[in-house]
N, CA, C and O atoms as a GROMACS GRO file, in nm:
protein
  588
    1MET      N    1   0.082  -0.119   0.000
    1MET     CA    2   0.000   0.000   0.000
    1MET      C    3   0.087   0.127   0.000
    1MET      O    4   0.059   0.224  -0.070
    2LYS      N    5   0.193   0.122   0.079
    2LYS     CA    6   0.283   0.236   0.087
    2LYS      C    7   0.349   0.262  -0.048
    2LYS      O    8   0.367   0.378  -0.088
    3ASN      N    9   0.385   0.155  -0.119
    3ASN     CA   10   0.445   0.170  -0.252
    3ASN      C   11   0.346   0.228  -0.351
    3ASN      O   12   0.384   0.311  -0.435
    4CYS      N   13   0.221   0.187  -0.344
    4CYS     CA   14   0.118   0.242  -0.434
    4CYS      C   15   0.102   0.392  -0.414
    4CYS      O   16   0.092   0.468  -0.510
    5LEU      N   17   0.099   0.434  -0.288
    5LEU     CA   18   0.086   0.577  -0.259
    5LEU      C   19   0.207   0.654  -0.310
    5LEU      O   20   0.193   0.766  -0.361
    6SER      N   21   0.324   0.596  -0.296
    6SER     CA   22   0.445   0.661  -0.346
    6SER      C   23   0.441   0.677  -0.497
    6SER      O   24   0.479   0.782  -0.550
    7ILE      N   25   0.395   0.574  -0.566
    7ILE     CA   26   0.385   0.579  -0.712
    7ILE      C   27   0.283   0.684  -0.755
    7ILE      O   28   0.309   0.762  -0.847
    8ILE      N   29   0.168   0.687  -0.689
    8ILE     CA   30   0.065   0.786  -0.722
    8ILE      C   31   0.118   0.927  -0.698
    8ILE      O   32   0.095   1.017  -0.779
    9PHE      N   33   0.187   0.948  -0.587
    9PHE     CA   34   0.244   1.078  -0.557
    9PHE      C   35   0.345   1.120  -0.663
    9PHE      O   36   0.344   1.234  -0.709
   10ALA      N   37   0.432   1.028  -0.703
   10ALA     CA   38   0.533   1.058  -0.806
   10ALA      C   39   0.467   1.092  -0.939
   10ALA      O   40   0.509   1.185  -1.007
   11LEU      N   41   0.364   1.016  -0.977
   11LEU     CA   42   0.294   1.044  -1.103
   11LEU      C   43   0.226   1.181  -1.100
   11LEU      O   44   0.227   1.253  -1.199
   12ASN      N   45   0.169   1.216  -0.986
   12ASN     CA   46   0.107   1.349  -0.973
   12ASN      C   47   0.210   1.459  -0.990
   12ASN      O   48   0.184   1.560  -1.056
   13LEU      N   49   0.328   1.442  -0.931
   13LEU     CA   50   0.434   1.542  -0.947
   13LEU      C   51   0.476   1.554  -1.092
   13LEU      O   52   0.500   1.665  -1.141
   14LEU      N   53   0.485   1.442  -1.162
   14LEU     CA   54   0.524   1.445  -1.303
   14LEU      C   55   0.420   1.517  -1.388
   14LEU      O   56   0.454   1.581  -1.487
   15MET      N   57   0.294   1.507  -1.350
   15MET     CA   58   0.188   1.573  -1.427
   15MET      C   59   0.180   1.722  -1.394
   15MET      O   60   0.143   1.801  -1.480
   16ILE      N   61   0.216   1.760  -1.273
   16ILE     CA   62   0.208   1.900  -1.233
   16ILE      C   63   0.318   1.983  -1.298
   16ILE      O   64   0.293   2.096  -1.340
   17ALA      N   65   0.439   1.930  -1.308
   17ALA     CA   66   0.553   2.006  -1.362
   17ALA      C   67   0.528   2.058  -1.504
   17ALA      O   68   0.550   2.176  -1.528
   18PRO      N   69   0.484   1.974  -1.601
   18PRO     CA   70   0.458   2.028  -1.734
   18PRO      C   71   0.344   2.130  -1.735
   18PRO      O   72   0.347   2.226  -1.812
   19ALA      N   73   0.244   2.110  -1.650
   19ALA     CA   74   0.134   2.206  -1.644
   19ALA      C   75   0.183   2.341  -1.597
   19ALA      O   76   0.140   2.444  -1.649
   20GLN      N   77   0.273   2.342  -1.499
   20GLN     CA   78   0.327   2.468  -1.451
   20GLN      C   79   0.412   2.534  -1.558
   20GLN      O   80   0.409   2.657  -1.574
   21ALA      N   81   0.489   2.456  -1.631
   21ALA     CA   82   0.574   2.512  -1.736
   21ALA      C   83   0.491   2.577  -1.845
   21ALA      O   84   0.533   2.677  -1.903
   22SER      N   85   0.374   2.521  -1.873
   22SER     CA   86   0.293   2.575  -1.982
   22SER      C   87   0.222   2.704  -1.944
   22SER      O   88   0.170   2.773  -2.031
   23GLU      N   89   0.220   2.737  -1.816
   23GLU     CA   90   0.148   2.856  -1.771
   23GLU      C   91   0.232   2.982  -1.771
   23GLU      O   92   0.182   3.090  -1.739
   24ARG      N   93   0.360   2.972  -1.806
   24ARG     CA   94   0.445   3.090  -1.797
   24ARG      C   95   0.534   3.102  -1.920
   24ARG      O   96   0.550   3.007  -1.997
   25GLY      N   97   0.590   3.222  -1.938
   25GLY     CA   98   0.692   3.244  -2.038
   25GLY      C   99   0.648   3.234  -2.182
   25GLY      O  100   0.533   3.261  -2.217
   26LEU      N  101   0.744   3.194  -2.266
   26LEU     CA  102   0.721   3.185  -2.410
   26LEU      C  103   0.599   3.100  -2.443
   26LEU      O  104   0.516   3.138  -2.526
   27ALA      N  105   0.589   2.987  -2.378
   27ALA     CA  106   0.481   2.893  -2.408
   27ALA      C  107   0.344   2.953  -2.379
   27ALA      O  108   0.247   2.920  -2.447
   28ALA      N  109   0.335   3.039  -2.280
   28ALA     CA  110   0.207   3.100  -2.245
   28ALA      C  111   0.164   3.204  -2.348
   28ALA      O  112   0.046   3.237  -2.356
   29LYS      N  113   0.258   3.256  -2.425
   29LYS     CA  114   0.229   3.362  -2.520
   29LYS      C  115   0.192   3.310  -2.658
   29LYS      O  116   0.140   3.385  -2.741
   30SER      N  117   0.217   3.182  -2.683
   30SER     CA  118   0.192   3.127  -2.815
   30SER      C  119   0.167   2.977  -2.806
   30SER      O  120   0.251   2.902  -2.756
   31ARG      N  121   0.052   2.936  -2.854
   31ARG     CA  122   0.020   2.792  -2.854
   31ARG      C  123   0.118   2.716  -2.944
   31ARG      O  124   0.160   2.605  -2.910
   32ALA      N  125   0.154   2.774  -3.057
   32ALA     CA  126   0.248   2.708  -3.150
   32ALA      C  127   0.384   2.691  -3.083
   32ALA      O  128   0.445   2.585  -3.095
   33LEU      N  129   0.432   2.794  -3.014
   33LEU     CA  130   0.559   2.783  -2.943
   33LEU      C  131   0.551   2.676  -2.834
   33LEU      O  132   0.645   2.599  -2.816
   34PHE      N  133   0.440   2.673  -2.763
   34PHE     CA  134   0.422   2.572  -2.660
   34PHE      C  135   0.434   2.432  -2.719
   34PHE      O  136   0.505   2.347  -2.665
   35GLU      N  137   0.365   2.407  -2.830
   35GLU     CA  138   0.367   2.274  -2.891
   35GLU      C  139   0.506   2.236  -2.940
   35GLU      O  140   0.552   2.124  -2.916
   36VAL      N  141   0.574   2.327  -3.008
   36VAL     CA  142   0.706   2.296  -3.064
   36VAL      C  143   0.810   2.280  -2.953
   36VAL      O  144   0.886   2.183  -2.954
   37ILE      N  145   0.814   2.373  -2.859
   37ILE     CA  146   0.912   2.363  -2.750
   37ILE      C  147   0.885   2.240  -2.664
   37ILE      O  148   0.979   2.173  -2.621
   38SER      N  149   0.759   2.210  -2.639
   38SER     CA  150   0.726   2.089  -2.561
   38SER      C  151   0.774   1.963  -2.632
   38SER      O  152   0.829   1.873  -2.568
   39ALA      N  153   0.754   1.956  -2.763
   39ALA     CA  154   0.800   1.839  -2.839
   39ALA      C  155   0.951   1.827  -2.835
   39ALA      O  156   1.005   1.718  -2.817
   40ILE      N  157   1.019   1.939  -2.853
   40ILE     CA  158   1.166   1.939  -2.851
   40ILE      C  159   1.218   1.894  -2.715
   40ILE      O  160   1.310   1.812  -2.707
   41GLU      N  161   1.161   1.946  -2.609
   41GLU     CA  162   1.209   1.911  -2.477
   41GLU      C  163   1.165   1.773  -2.433
   41GLU      O  164   1.235   1.708  -2.355
   42ALA      N  165   1.050   1.725  -2.480
   42ALA     CA  166   1.005   1.589  -2.447
   42ALA      C  167   1.096   1.484  -2.509
   42ALA      O  168   1.112   1.375  -2.454
   43ALA      N  169   1.154   1.516  -2.623
   43ALA     CA  170   1.242   1.421  -2.691
   43ALA      C  171   1.382   1.420  -2.632
   43ALA      O  172   1.467   1.341  -2.673
   44ARG      N  173   1.406   1.507  -2.537
   44ARG     CA  174   1.541   1.524  -2.482
   44ARG      C  175   1.601   1.393  -2.432
   44ARG      O  176   1.722   1.372  -2.448
   45TYR      N  177   1.522   1.307  -2.372
   45TYR     CA  178   1.576   1.185  -2.313
   45TYR      C  179   1.571   1.066  -2.408
   45TYR      O  180   1.617   0.957  -2.374
   46ASP      N  181   1.515   1.086  -2.527
   46ASP     CA  182   1.503   0.978  -2.624
   46ASP      C  183   1.610   0.981  -2.732
   46ASP      O  184   1.625   0.884  -2.807
   47LEU      N  185   1.683   1.088  -2.740
   47LEU     CA  186   1.778   1.106  -2.849
   47LEU      C  187   1.920   1.128  -2.797
   47LEU      O  188   1.938   1.178  -2.686
   48PRO      N  189   2.019   1.090  -2.875
   48PRO     CA  190   2.157   1.117  -2.835
   48PRO      C  191   2.194   1.266  -2.847
   48PRO      O  192   2.294   1.310  -2.790
   49VAL      N  193   2.114   1.342  -2.921
   49VAL     CA  194   2.131   1.486  -2.935
   49VAL      C  195   2.000   1.550  -2.891
   49VAL      O  196   1.893   1.508  -2.934
   50SER      N  197   2.008   1.650  -2.805
   50SER     CA  198   1.884   1.711  -2.759
   50SER      C  199   1.902   1.862  -2.740
   50SER      O  200   2.013   1.914  -2.742
   51TYR      N  201   1.789   1.929  -2.722
   51TYR     CA  202   1.786   2.075  -2.713
   51TYR      C  203   1.699   2.118  -2.597
   51TYR      O  204   1.604   2.050  -2.559
   52GLU      N  205   1.733   2.232  -2.540
   52GLU     CA  206   1.653   2.295  -2.436
   52GLU      C  207   1.640   2.443  -2.469
   52GLU      O  208   1.728   2.502  -2.530
   53VAL      N  209   1.529   2.501  -2.427
   53VAL     CA  210   1.509   2.645  -2.438
   53VAL      C  211   1.487   2.697  -2.297
   53VAL      O  212   1.401   2.647  -2.224
   54ARG      N  213   1.565   2.795  -2.259
   54ARG     CA  214   1.549   2.857  -2.127
   54ARG      C  215   1.520   3.005  -2.147
   54ARG      O  216   1.581   3.072  -2.229
   55GLU      N  217   1.425   3.052  -2.070
   55GLU     CA  218   1.384   3.192  -2.082
   55GLU      C  219   1.464   3.279  -1.986
   55GLU      O  220   1.409   3.355  -1.907
   56SER      N  221   1.592   3.265  -1.996
   56SER     CA  222   1.682   3.344  -1.912
   56SER      C  223   1.816   3.355  -1.982
   56SER      O  224   1.848   3.281  -2.075
   57GLU      N  225   1.893   3.449  -1.934
   57GLU     CA  226   2.029   3.463  -1.983
   57GLU      C  227   2.117   3.381  -1.890
   57GLU      O  228   2.107   3.394  -1.768
   58LEU      N  229   2.200   3.297  -1.945
   58LEU     CA  230   2.291   3.219  -1.863
   58LEU      C  231   2.420   3.297  -1.844
   58LEU      O  232   2.468   3.360  -1.938
   59PRO      N  233   2.477   3.293  -1.725
   59PRO     CA  234   2.599   3.371  -1.700
   59PRO      C  235   2.718   3.312  -1.775
   59PRO      O  236   2.767   3.204  -1.743
   60LEU      N  237   2.764   3.384  -1.875
   60LEU     CA  238   2.877   3.340  -1.956
   60LEU      C  239   2.984   3.448  -1.956
   60LEU      O  240   2.955   3.564  -1.926
   61LYS      N  241   3.105   3.412  -1.989
   61LYS     CA  242   3.217   3.506  -1.988
   61LYS      C  243   3.196   3.616  -2.092
   61LYS      O  244   3.161   3.587  -2.206
   62PRO      N  245   3.217   3.741  -2.053
   62PRO     CA  246   3.197   3.854  -2.145
   62PRO      C  247   3.284   3.847  -2.271
   62PRO      O  248   3.245   3.900  -2.375
   63GLU      N  249   3.400   3.784  -2.262
   63GLU     CA  250   3.486   3.776  -2.381
   63GLU      C  251   3.428   3.685  -2.489
   63GLU      O  252   3.475   3.685  -2.602
   64ASN      N  253   3.326   3.607  -2.453
   64ASN     CA  254   3.259   3.521  -2.550
   64ASN      C  255   3.128   3.583  -2.599
   64ASN      O  256   3.041   3.512  -2.648
   65CYS      N  257   3.116   3.714  -2.585
   65CYS     CA  258   2.991   3.783  -2.619
   65CYS      C  259   3.015   3.888  -2.727
   65CYS      O  260   3.124   3.942  -2.742
   66LYS      N  261   2.908   3.915  -2.801
   66LYS     CA  262   2.912   4.021  -2.902
   66LYS      C  263   2.770   4.071  -2.927
   66LYS      O  264   2.673   4.001  -2.899
   67GLU      N  265   2.759   4.192  -2.981
   67GLU     CA  266   2.629   4.247  -3.015
   67GLU      C  267   2.584   4.193  -3.150
   67GLU      O  268   2.663   4.181  -3.244
   68VAL      N  269   2.454   4.159  -3.157
   68VAL     CA  270   2.396   4.107  -3.281
   68VAL      C  271   2.258   4.167  -3.300
   68VAL      O  272   2.200   4.226  -3.208
   69ASP      N  273   2.206   4.152  -3.420
   69ASP     CA  274   2.070   4.197  -3.450
   69ASP      C  275   1.970   4.090  -3.406
   69ASP      O  276   2.007   3.976  -3.379
   70ALA      N  277   1.844   4.129  -3.400
   70ALA     CA  278   1.737   4.036  -3.363
   70ALA      C  279   1.729   3.917  -3.459
   70ALA      O  280   1.688   3.808  -3.419
   71VAL      N  281   1.768   3.939  -3.583
   71VAL     CA  282   1.765   3.831  -3.683
   71VAL      C  283   1.849   3.712  -3.636
   71VAL      O  284   1.812   3.597  -3.661
   72ASP      N  285   1.961   3.738  -3.570
   72ASP     CA  286   2.047   3.630  -3.522
   72ASP      C  287   1.979   3.546  -3.414
   72ASP      O  288   2.002   3.426  -3.405
   73VAL      N  289   1.895   3.609  -3.332
   73VAL     CA  290   1.822   3.536  -3.229
   73VAL      C  291   1.722   3.442  -3.296
   73VAL      O  292   1.712   3.325  -3.258
   74VAL      N  293   1.650   3.493  -3.394
   74VAL     CA  294   1.552   3.411  -3.466
   74VAL      C  295   1.622   3.299  -3.542
   74VAL      O  296   1.572   3.186  -3.544
   75LEU      N  297   1.736   3.328  -3.603
   75LEU     CA  298   1.811   3.224  -3.675
   75LEU      C  299   1.856   3.112  -3.581
   75LEU      O  300   1.856   2.996  -3.620
   76ALA      N  301   1.895   3.145  -3.460
   76ALA     CA  302   1.936   3.043  -3.363
   76ALA      C  303   1.817   2.953  -3.329
   76ALA      O  304   1.832   2.832  -3.316
   77PHE      N  305   1.698   3.013  -3.315
   77PHE     CA  306   1.577   2.934  -3.288
   77PHE      C  307   1.545   2.846  -3.409
   77PHE      O  308   1.514   2.728  -3.393
   78GLU      N  309   1.552   2.904  -3.529
   78GLU     CA  310   1.526   2.826  -3.650
   78GLU      C  311   1.624   2.710  -3.665
   78GLU      O  312   1.585   2.601  -3.706
   79ASP      N  313   1.751   2.733  -3.633
   79ASP     CA  314   1.851   2.625  -3.640
   79ASP      C  315   1.815   2.511  -3.545
   79ASP      O  316   1.827   2.394  -3.581
   80MET      N  317   1.772   2.546  -3.425
   80MET     CA  318   1.733   2.444  -3.328
   80MET      C  319   1.613   2.365  -3.380
   80MET      O  320   1.613   2.242  -3.374
   81VAL      N  321   1.513   2.434  -3.431
   81VAL     CA  322   1.394   2.368  -3.484
   81VAL      C  323   1.430   2.279  -3.602
   81VAL      O  324   1.384   2.166  -3.612
   82SER      N  325   1.512   2.330  -3.691
   82SER     CA  326   1.554   2.254  -3.809
   82SER      C  327   1.632   2.128  -3.770
   82SER      O  328   1.609   2.021  -3.826
   83SER      N  329   1.722   2.141  -3.675
   83SER     CA  330   1.798   2.024  -3.628
   83SER      C  331   1.707   1.920  -3.565
   83SER      O  332   1.726   1.800  -3.583
   84PHE      N  333   1.607   1.967  -3.490
   84PHE     CA  334   1.510   1.875  -3.430
   84PHE      C  335   1.430   1.803  -3.537
   84PHE      O  336   1.407   1.683  -3.528
   85GLN      N  337   1.386   1.878  -3.640
   85GLN     CA  338   1.306   1.819  -3.747
   85GLN      C  339   1.382   1.711  -3.823
   85GLN      O  340   1.322   1.614  -3.869
   86GLU      N  341   1.513   1.726  -3.837
   86GLU     CA  342   1.592   1.625  -3.907
   86GLU      C  343   1.590   1.492  -3.833
   86GLU      O  344   1.588   1.386  -3.896
   87VAL      N  345   1.590   1.498  -3.702
   87VAL     CA  346   1.593   1.376  -3.621
   87VAL      C  347   1.453   1.325  -3.591
   87VAL      O  348   1.430   1.204  -3.588
   88PHE      N  349   1.360   1.415  -3.570
   88PHE     CA  350   1.224   1.382  -3.529
   88PHE      C  351   1.123   1.454  -3.619
   88PHE      O  352   1.055   1.546  -3.573
   89PRO      N  353   1.113   1.415  -3.746
   89PRO     CA  354   1.019   1.486  -3.834
   89PRO      C  355   0.874   1.468  -3.787
   89PRO      O  356   0.832   1.357  -3.755
   90ASP      N  357   0.801   1.576  -3.784
   90ASP     CA  358   0.661   1.572  -3.744
   90ASP      C  359   0.588   1.682  -3.820
   90ASP      O  360   0.598   1.800  -3.786
   91ASP      N  361   0.516   1.643  -3.923
   91ASP     CA  362   0.447   1.739  -4.009
   91ASP      C  363   0.329   1.807  -3.940
   91ASP      O  364   0.278   1.908  -3.989
   92GLU      N  365   0.286   1.754  -3.826
   92GLU     CA  366   0.170   1.810  -3.758
   92GLU      C  367   0.205   1.925  -3.663
   92GLU      O  368   0.116   1.999  -3.621
   93LEU      N  369   0.332   1.940  -3.630
   93LEU     CA  370   0.369   2.050  -3.540
   93LEU      C  371   0.372   2.182  -3.617
   93LEU      O  372   0.416   2.186  -3.732
   94PRO      N  373   0.326   2.290  -3.554
   94PRO     CA  374   0.317   2.422  -3.621
   94PRO      C  375   0.451   2.497  -3.621
   94PRO      O  376   0.463   2.603  -3.559
   95TYR      N  377   0.550   2.442  -3.690
   95TYR     CA  378   0.684   2.501  -3.690
   95TYR      C  379   0.684   2.645  -3.742
   95TYR      O  380   0.740   2.734  -3.678
   96GLU      N  381   0.622   2.667  -3.856
   96GLU     CA  382   0.624   2.802  -3.917
   96GLU      C  383   0.559   2.905  -3.826
   96GLU      O  384   0.610   3.016  -3.810
   97GLN      N  385   0.446   2.868  -3.766
   97GLN     CA  386   0.378   2.961  -3.676
   97GLN      C  387   0.462   2.987  -3.551
   97GLN      O  388   0.466   3.100  -3.501
   98ALA      N  389   0.528   2.884  -3.500
   98ALA     CA  390   0.615   2.901  -3.382
   98ALA      C  391   0.730   2.996  -3.413
   98ALA      O  392   0.763   3.083  -3.332
   99ILE      N  393   0.790   2.980  -3.530
   99ILE     CA  394   0.901   3.069  -3.569
   99ILE      C  395   0.850   3.212  -3.585
   99ILE      O  396   0.917   3.307  -3.544
  100SER      N  397   0.734   3.227  -3.645
  100SER     CA  398   0.675   3.360  -3.663
  100SER      C  399   0.645   3.425  -3.527
  100SER      O  400   0.675   3.543  -3.506
  101ASP      N  401   0.585   3.349  -3.436
  101ASP     CA  402   0.553   3.401  -3.303
  101ASP      C  403   0.680   3.437  -3.226
  101ASP      O  404   0.686   3.539  -3.157
  102PHE      N  405   0.782   3.352  -3.238
  102PHE     CA  406   0.909   3.379  -3.170
  102PHE      C  407   0.971   3.508  -3.226
  102PHE      O  408   1.022   3.591  -3.150
  103SER      N  409   0.966   3.523  -3.357
  103SER     CA  410   1.020   3.643  -3.422
  103SER      C  411   0.948   3.768  -3.371
  103SER      O  412   1.012   3.871  -3.347
  104ASP      N  413   0.816   3.760  -3.356
  104ASP     CA  414   0.739   3.873  -3.303
  104ASP      C  415   0.783   3.908  -3.161
  104ASP      O  416   0.793   4.026  -3.126
  105MET      N  417   0.809   3.806  -3.079
  105MET     CA  418   0.852   3.830  -2.941
  105MET      C  419   0.991   3.893  -2.934
  105MET      O  420   1.018   3.978  -2.850
  106VAL      N  421   1.078   3.850  -3.024
  106VAL     CA  422   1.216   3.901  -3.027
  106VAL      C  423   1.217   4.047  -3.068
  106VAL      O  424   1.296   4.126  -3.016
  107GLY      N  425   1.130   4.083  -3.160
  107GLY     CA  426   1.121   4.223  -3.204
  107GLY      C  427   1.240   4.266  -3.287
  107GLY      O  428   1.301   4.184  -3.356
  108ASN      N  429   1.273   4.394  -3.279
  108ASN     CA  430   1.382   4.451  -3.358
  108ASN      C  431   1.496   4.502  -3.271
  108ASN      O  432   1.576   4.585  -3.316
  109ASN      N  433   1.505   4.455  -3.149
  109ASN     CA  434   1.608   4.502  -3.056
  109ASN      C  435   1.748   4.458  -3.098
  109ASN      O  436   1.765   4.370  -3.182
  110VAL      N  437   1.844   4.521  -3.038
  110VAL     CA  438   1.983   4.476  -3.048
  110VAL      C  439   2.006   4.382  -2.930
  110VAL      O  440   1.959   4.408  -2.820
  111TYR      N  441   2.077   4.274  -2.954
  111TYR     CA  442   2.100   4.171  -2.852
  111TYR      C  443   2.248   4.151  -2.826
  111TYR      O  444   2.333   4.180  -2.910
  112VAL      N  445   2.277   4.100  -2.708
  112VAL     CA  446   2.411   4.052  -2.676
  112VAL      C  447   2.404   3.900  -2.684
  112VAL      O  448   2.324   3.837  -2.616
  113ARG      N  449   2.490   3.843  -2.769
  113ARG     CA  450   2.494   3.698  -2.789
  113ARG      C  451   2.620   3.645  -2.722
  113ARG      O  452   2.731   3.689  -2.751
  114CYS      N  453   2.601   3.549  -2.631
  114CYS     CA  454   2.714   3.486  -2.563
  114CYS      C  455   2.710   3.336  -2.594
  114CYS      O  456   2.603   3.277  -2.605
  115GLU      N  457   2.828   3.278  -2.606
  115GLU     CA  458   2.836   3.136  -2.641
  115GLU      C  459   2.941   3.068  -2.554
  115GLU      O  460   3.045   3.126  -2.523
  116ALA      N  461   2.912   2.945  -2.516
  116ALA     CA  462   3.007   2.866  -2.438
  116ALA      C  463   2.985   2.719  -2.466
  116ALA      O  464   2.877   2.678  -2.509
  117SER      N  465   3.087   2.641  -2.440
  117SER     CA  466   3.078   2.495  -2.453
  117SER      C  467   3.131   2.432  -2.326
  117SER      O  468   3.219   2.487  -2.259
  118ASN      N  469   3.074   2.317  -2.294
  118ASN     CA  470   3.116   2.245  -2.175
  118ASN      C  471   3.111   2.096  -2.206
  118ASN      O  472   3.021   2.050  -2.276
  119SER      N  473   3.205   2.023  -2.154
  119SER     CA  474   3.208   1.879  -2.177
  119SER      C  475   3.235   1.809  -2.045
  119SER      O  476   3.323   1.849  -1.968
  120ASP      N  477   3.160   1.703  -2.020
  120ASP     CA  478   3.187   1.620  -1.904
  120ASP      C  479   3.178   1.473  -1.947
  120ASP      O  480   3.174   1.443  -2.066
  121MET      N  481   3.175   1.384  -1.852
  121MET     CA  482   3.174   1.241  -1.885
  121MET      C  483   3.045   1.199  -1.955
  121MET      O  484   3.044   1.102  -2.030
  122ARG      N  485   2.937   1.272  -1.931
  122ARG     CA  486   2.806   1.235  -1.983
  122ARG      C  487   2.774   1.295  -2.118
  122ARG      O  488   2.721   1.228  -2.206
  123ASP      N  489   2.805   1.424  -2.135
  123ASP     CA  490   2.766   1.491  -2.259
  123ASP      C  491   2.855   1.610  -2.292
  123ASP      O  492   2.931   1.660  -2.209
  124ASN      N  493   2.842   1.654  -2.416
  124ASN     CA  494   2.899   1.780  -2.462
  124ASN      C  495   2.783   1.878  -2.470
  124ASN      O  496   2.678   1.845  -2.526
  125MET      N  497   2.799   1.996  -2.416
  125MET     CA  498   2.690   2.093  -2.418
  125MET      C  499   2.739   2.225  -2.476
  125MET      O  500   2.845   2.276  -2.439
  126LYS      N  501   2.659   2.279  -2.567
  126LYS     CA  502   2.686   2.410  -2.624
  126LYS      C  503   2.570   2.502  -2.582
  126LYS      O  504   2.454   2.465  -2.594
  127VAL      N  505   2.605   2.619  -2.532
  127VAL     CA  506   2.504   2.714  -2.486
  127VAL      C  507   2.518   2.841  -2.568
  127VAL      O  508   2.627   2.896  -2.583
  128ILE      N  509   2.405   2.888  -2.620
  128ILE     CA  510   2.399   3.018  -2.686
  128ILE      C  511   2.293   3.098  -2.612
  128ILE      O  512   2.177   3.058  -2.605
  129SER      N  513   2.333   3.210  -2.557
  129SER     CA  514   2.245   3.291  -2.475
  129SER      C  515   2.230   3.431  -2.538
  129SER      O  516   2.328   3.491  -2.582
  130PHE      N  517   2.107   3.480  -2.540
  130PHE     CA  518   2.079   3.613  -2.594
  130PHE      C  519   2.008   3.698  -2.490
  130PHE      O  520   1.922   3.649  -2.416
  131LYS      N  521   2.046   3.825  -2.485
  131LYS     CA  522   1.979   3.921  -2.396
  131LYS      C  523   1.969   4.052  -2.471
  131LYS      O  524   2.069   4.103  -2.521
  132SER      N  525   1.848   4.107  -2.478
  132SER     CA  526   1.834   4.236  -2.546
  132SER      C  527   1.910   4.342  -2.466
  132SER      O  528   1.921   4.332  -2.343
  133VAL      N  529   1.961   4.442  -2.535
  133VAL     CA  530   2.039   4.547  -2.471
  133VAL      C  531   1.957   4.616  -2.362
  133VAL      O  532   2.011   4.658  -2.260
  134ASP      N  533   1.826   4.629  -2.385
  134ASP     CA  534   1.740   4.692  -2.284
  134ASP      C  535   1.687   4.591  -2.181
  134ASP      O  536   1.605   4.627  -2.096
  135SER      N  537   1.734   4.467  -2.187
  135SER     CA  538   1.698   4.358  -2.093
  135SER      C  539   1.550   4.320  -2.096
  135SER      O  540   1.500   4.261  -2.001
  136SER      N  541   1.480   4.353  -2.204
  136SER     CA  542   1.338   4.321  -2.212
  136SER      C  543   1.311   4.177  -2.256
  136SER      O  544   1.200   4.127  -2.236
  137PHE      N  545   1.410   4.111  -2.315
  137PHE     CA  546   1.390   3.974  -2.363
  137PHE      C  547   1.521   3.897  -2.345
  137PHE      O  548   1.628   3.944  -2.382
  138LYS      N  549   1.510   3.776  -2.289
  138LYS     CA  550   1.626   3.690  -2.268
  138LYS      C  551   1.588   3.548  -2.307
  138LYS      O  552   1.477   3.502  -2.278
  139VAL      N  553   1.679   3.479  -2.373
  139VAL     CA  554   1.655   3.339  -2.408
  139VAL      C  555   1.789   3.270  -2.427
  139VAL      O  556   1.886   3.330  -2.473
  140SER      N  557   1.794   3.143  -2.389
  140SER     CA  558   1.915   3.063  -2.408
  140SER      C  559   1.877   2.931  -2.473
  140SER      O  560   1.773   2.872  -2.442
  141PHE      N  561   1.962   2.885  -2.562
  141PHE     CA  562   1.944   2.757  -2.629
  141PHE      C  563   2.058   2.665  -2.586
  141PHE      O  564   2.175   2.702  -2.597
  142LEU      N  565   2.024   2.548  -2.537
  142LEU     CA  566   2.123   2.451  -2.494
  142LEU      C  567   2.117   2.331  -2.588
  142LEU      O  568   2.010   2.276  -2.613
  143HIS      N  569   2.231   2.292  -2.639
  143HIS     CA  570   2.242   2.178  -2.730
  143HIS      C  571   2.326   2.072  -2.660
  143HIS      O  572   2.445   2.092  -2.635
  144HIS      N  573   2.264   1.959  -2.629
  144HIS     CA  574   2.334   1.849  -2.562
  144HIS      C  575   2.365   1.741  -2.664
  144HIS      O  576   2.282   1.708  -2.748
  145GLN      N  577   2.484   1.688  -2.656
  145GLN     CA  578   2.520   1.571  -2.735
  145GLN      C  579   2.574   1.468  -2.637
  145GLN      O  580   2.684   1.482  -2.584
  146TYR      N  581   2.494   1.363  -2.615
  146TYR     CA  582   2.531   1.262  -2.516
  146TYR      C  583   2.636   1.168  -2.571
  146TYR      O  584   2.634   1.132  -2.689
  147LYS      N  585   2.728   1.129  -2.485
  147LYS     CA  586   2.839   1.041  -2.525
  147LYS      C  587   2.797   0.895  -2.518
  147LYS      O  588   2.876   0.806  -2.549
   0.00000   0.00000   0.00000
């Protein structure tokens, strides 16, 4: 009986976490973004290569940073989506609408783009982080390649 309750509790926690994620940030502003980002992140544990989107700027060394246009932010998102589609093609996901909605959110600001790589025994990780100069929009893309 104690094991059954533990399993039920664990399943409830697993169901609550995605629901909370869908109520905030990028996903809350666009249904298409929610669907595409959810698919990309759900596949994270099924593939040797995976992607994450974080709605924050990750602290990276300033010497690895440069100013870029908003187009570069959208291109980084498109690259992630394109790489995901090559491994996990799904014609039913609203990729074009997600890219359009993301582009609208990014706007025409100038951004600071920072990049870093990290490798450990488990995976190689590349991080690309963007922050608008006025700090109104932040996003980071993490690319994991498991060993």
